[in-house]
C-alpha positions as CSV (number, residue, x, y, z in Angstrom):
1,X,8.2,-10.5,-64.9
2,X,8.5,-13.5,-62.9
3,X,11.7,-13.6,-61.0
4,X,14.4,-15.9,-62.3
5,X,14.7,-19.6,-61.8
6,X,17.2,-21.1,-59.5
7,X,20.6,-21.2,-61.3
8,X,20.8,-25.3,-61.4
9,X,17.3,-25.5,-62.9
10,X,17.7,-23.0,-65.4
11,X,20.9,-24.4,-66.6
12,X,19.1,-28.0,-66.5
13,X,16.3,-26.7,-68.6
14,X,18.3,-24.9,-71.2
15,X,20.6,-28.1,-71.5
16,X,16.9,-30.1,-72.5
17,X,15.5,-27.9,-74.4
18,X,18.9,-27.7,-76.4
19,X,18.8,-31.4,-76.4
20,X,14.7,-31.5,-77.6
21,X,15.8,-29.0,-80.6
22,X,18.9,-31.1,-81.6
23,X,16.6,-34.4,-81.4
24,X,13.3,-33.4,-83.2
25,X,14.8,-30.3,-85.1
26,X,12.4,-28.6,-87.2
27,X,9.6,-31.0,-85.9
28,X,9.9,-28.9,-82.7
29,X,7.7,-25.8,-82.9
30,X,8.1,-24.3,-79.7
31,X,9.0,-25.1,-75.9
32,X,6.6,-23.7,-73.6
33,X,7.4,-23.8,-69.3
34,X,4.3,-23.3,-67.5
35,X,2.7,-23.7,-64.0
36,X,4.9,-22.9,-61.1
37,X,8.3,-22.6,-62.6
38,X,6.6,-20.3,-65.4
39,X,5.3,-17.3,-62.7
40,X,7.9,-17.7,-60.0
41,X,6.0,-19.7,-57.4
42,X,8.4,-23.0,-57.4
43,X,8.6,-24.4,-54.2
44,X,10.4,-27.8,-52.4
45,X,7.6,-29.9,-53.6
46,X,7.3,-28.6,-57.1
47,X,8.2,-30.1,-60.5
48,X,9.0,-28.6,-63.4
49,X,6.6,-28.5,-66.1
50,X,7.6,-27.7,-69.7
51,X,5.4,-28.6,-73.1
52,X,7.3,-29.4,-76.3
53,X,4.8,-28.7,-79.4
54,X,5.7,-30.6,-82.2
55,X,4.6,-31.1,-85.9
56,X,5.0,-34.7,-85.5
57,X,6.2,-37.1,-83.0
58,X,8.7,-40.1,-84.2
59,X,10.3,-42.8,-82.4
60,X,13.8,-41.8,-83.5
61,X,13.8,-38.7,-82.4
62,X,12.1,-39.6,-79.0
63,X,15.1,-42.3,-78.9
64,X,17.4,-39.3,-79.3
65,X,15.8,-37.2,-76.2
66,X,15.2,-40.3,-73.8
67,X,18.6,-39.8,-72.4
68,X,18.8,-36.0,-71.4
69,X,14.8,-36.3,-70.1
70,X,15.9,-39.1,-67.8
71,X,19.0,-36.8,-66.8
72,X,16.8,-34.0,-66.3
73,X,13.9,-35.7,-64.5
74,X,16.1,-36.7,-61.8
75,X,18.4,-33.7,-61.4
76,X,15.2,-30.8,-61.3
77,X,12.0,-33.0,-61.4
78,X,11.2,-31.9,-65.2
79,X,8.1,-33.3,-66.4
80,X,7.5,-33.0,-70.2
81,X,4.2,-33.2,-72.1
82,X,4.7,-34.1,-75.8
83,X,1.8,-32.6,-78.0
84,X,1.4,-32.1,-81.7
85,X,0.3,-29.0,-83.2
86,X,-2.7,-30.9,-84.5
87,X,-3.4,-32.0,-81.1
88,X,-3.4,-28.3,-79.3
89,X,-7.1,-27.5,-79.6
90,X,-8.6,-31.1,-79.3
91,X,-6.8,-30.9,-75.8
92,X,-7.4,-27.7,-74.6
93,X,-11.1,-28.5,-75.0
94,X,-10.9,-32.1,-73.2
95,X,-8.3,-30.9,-70.6
96,X,-9.5,-27.1,-70.2
97,X,-9.0,-26.7,-66.7
98,X,-5.1,-27.3,-67.1
99,X,-5.0,-25.6,-70.2
100,X,-6.7,-22.4,-68.9
101,X,-4.1,-22.5,-66.2
102,X,-1.4,-23.3,-68.8
103,X,-2.5,-19.9,-70.8
104,X,-2.7,-18.1,-67.7
105,X,0.8,-18.9,-66.6
106,X,3.4,-19.8,-69.3
107,X,7.0,-18.7,-70.4
108,X,7.8,-19.2,-74.2
109,X,11.6,-20.8,-74.5
110,X,11.5,-21.3,-77.8
111,X,9.5,-20.7,-81.0
112,X,6.5,-18.7,-80.9
113,X,3.7,-18.7,-78.2
114,X,1.0,-21.3,-79.3
115,X,-1.5,-20.0,-76.5
116,X,-1.3,-16.3,-77.6
117,X,-4.3,-16.9,-79.6
118,X,-5.7,-20.0,-78.1
119,X,-9.3,-20.2,-76.1
120,X,-11.7,-22.8,-74.8
121,X,-15.4,-22.8,-74.5
122,X,-17.0,-21.9,-71.5
123,X,-19.1,-24.9,-71.6
124,X,-16.0,-27.4,-72.1
125,X,-14.1,-25.4,-68.7
126,X,-17.2,-25.8,-67.0
127,X,-17.6,-29.9,-68.1
128,X,-14.1,-30.4,-67.1
129,X,-14.0,-28.5,-64.2
130,X,-16.6,-30.3,-62.4
131,X,-15.0,-33.5,-63.8
132,X,-11.6,-32.4,-62.2
133,X,-13.3,-31.3,-58.9
134,X,-15.3,-34.8,-58.5
135,X,-11.8,-36.7,-59.4
136,X,-10.2,-34.4,-56.9
137,X,-12.7,-35.3,-54.0
138,X,-12.3,-39.1,-54.8
139,X,-8.5,-39.1,-55.0
140,X,-8.5,-37.3,-51.5
141,X,-11.2,-39.5,-49.6
142,X,-9.1,-42.6,-51.0
143,X,-5.4,-40.6,-49.4
144,X,-7.3,-39.9,-46.4
145,X,-7.7,-43.7,-46.0
146,X,-4.2,-44.7,-46.7
147,X,-2.2,-41.8,-45.2
148,X,-3.9,-40.3,-42.4
149,X,-2.2,-42.2,-39.7
150,X,1.2,-41.0,-41.2
151,X,1.8,-37.3,-40.8
152,X,4.9,-37.4,-42.9
153,X,3.0,-38.8,-45.9
154,X,0.1,-36.5,-45.4
155,X,2.3,-33.4,-45.8
156,X,3.2,-34.6,-49.1
157,X,-0.4,-35.3,-49.8
158,X,-1.8,-31.6,-48.8
159,X,1.1,-29.8,-50.7
160,X,-0.5,-32.0,-53.7
161,X,-3.8,-30.9,-53.3
162,X,-2.6,-27.1,-54.1
163,X,-2.2,-27.5,-58.1
164,X,-5.7,-28.6,-58.8
165,X,-7.3,-26.6,-56.0
166,X,-6.2,-23.6,-57.2
167,X,-6.3,-24.3,-60.8
168,X,-10.1,-25.1,-60.4
169,X,-10.4,-21.8,-58.6
170,X,-8.8,-19.6,-61.5
171,X,-11.3,-21.4,-63.7
172,X,-14.2,-20.8,-61.7
173,X,-13.0,-17.1,-61.3
174,X,-12.9,-16.9,-64.9
175,X,-16.0,-18.1,-65.7
176,X,-17.6,-15.8,-63.3
177,X,-16.0,-13.2,-65.7
178,X,-13.5,-12.0,-62.9
179,X,-10.6,-9.9,-63.9
180,X,-7.4,-12.5,-64.3
181,X,-5.7,-13.6,-61.0
182,X,-3.1,-16.4,-60.2
183,X,-5.1,-19.5,-59.0
184,X,-3.4,-18.9,-55.5
185,X,-5.1,-15.5,-55.4
186,X,-8.3,-17.3,-56.7
187,X,-8.4,-19.8,-53.9
188,X,-7.5,-17.5,-51.3
189,X,-10.7,-15.4,-52.5
190,X,-13.1,-18.0,-53.1
191,X,-12.4,-19.2,-49.0
192,X,-12.6,-15.5,-48.3
193,X,-16.1,-15.5,-49.5
194,X,-16.9,-18.8,-47.3
195,X,-15.9,-17.2,-44.3
196,X,-14.7,-20.7,-42.7
197,X,-11.6,-19.9,-40.6
198,X,-11.0,-23.6,-40.6
199,X,-10.4,-23.5,-44.4
200,X,-7.9,-20.4,-44.4
201,X,-6.2,-22.3,-41.8
202,X,-6.0,-25.2,-44.1
203,X,-4.8,-22.9,-47.2
204,X,-2.1,-21.5,-44.9
205,X,-0.9,-25.5,-43.7
206,X,-0.8,-26.1,-47.7
207,X,1.3,-23.4,-48.1
208,X,3.6,-24.3,-45.7
209,X,3.8,-27.9,-46.9
210,X,4.6,-26.7,-50.6
211,X,7.6,-24.4,-49.0
212,X,9.0,-27.4,-46.8
213,X,7.3,-30.3,-47.9
214,X,6.7,-31.5,-43.8
215,X,4.4,-30.1,-41.4
216,X,4.6,-29.3,-37.7
217,X,2.9,-32.4,-35.4
218,X,-0.7,-32.3,-35.3
219,X,-1.0,-30.0,-38.3
220,X,-1.5,-32.5,-41.3
221,X,-4.8,-33.9,-40.0
222,X,-6.7,-31.0,-39.5
223,X,-5.2,-29.5,-42.7
224,X,-5.9,-32.2,-45.1
225,X,-9.7,-32.4,-43.5
226,X,-10.3,-28.7,-44.4
227,X,-9.1,-29.3,-48.0
228,X,-11.3,-32.1,-48.2
229,X,-14.4,-29.3,-47.3
230,X,-12.9,-27.0,-49.8
231,X,-12.8,-29.4,-52.2
232,X,-16.4,-30.0,-51.6
233,X,-17.5,-26.6,-51.6
234,X,-15.8,-25.6,-54.6
235,X,-17.7,-28.2,-56.5
236,X,-20.7,-27.4,-55.1
237,X,-20.3,-24.3,-56.8
238,X,-19.2,-25.5,-60.1
239,X,-22.2,-27.8,-60.0
240,X,-24.8,-24.4,-59.5
241,X,-23.2,-23.0,-62.2
242,X,-24.7,-22.6,-65.6
């Protein structure tokens, strides 16, 4: 079992789920916590991710939940995915890497577990993984151009890279038939295989950025360029897979 959430996050989460149940009523099939909050890895830079699985999404119900959502977003950085039941399987194929991560680490707060029997095809996971990594490469190049002279902003960009890189590494491990492991463990194992000390240092700096949302002077630029290289290595590996 993961460690309990901080008391203030737990309280706001419970209030929001209760408000969602009141707003959507019988149309709310499940409320599922996922990501770092679900597996005890919540950090200073983390948001709190929640999926509301709905039988239907209606404007009237959504309007009733608008106020509680704005409050929870401001208080605990709650990010909510509103998904209808008939969209679950198509979404899992379209966003296979993200949903593979959700399947691996989630907690059901209300209703039955919609991911208990959900499976995505290998082809869908591999195709989406390649897209995610290409998008991450492009995004990191842009952020390098905009932020590389500002270490305070660069710390945030380094922390933001953790989610997609860890999810990508976990998906690669899954595709290779390796035993289930967290995204962090999968990424560390991938870097171990590469044997490049600069990439180990970049991972350590990324973890520090997630913990504190700041870095010591001089750490940001080498860490960010190391993560750019790591993204390239992940994508090269994904492109070689069949």
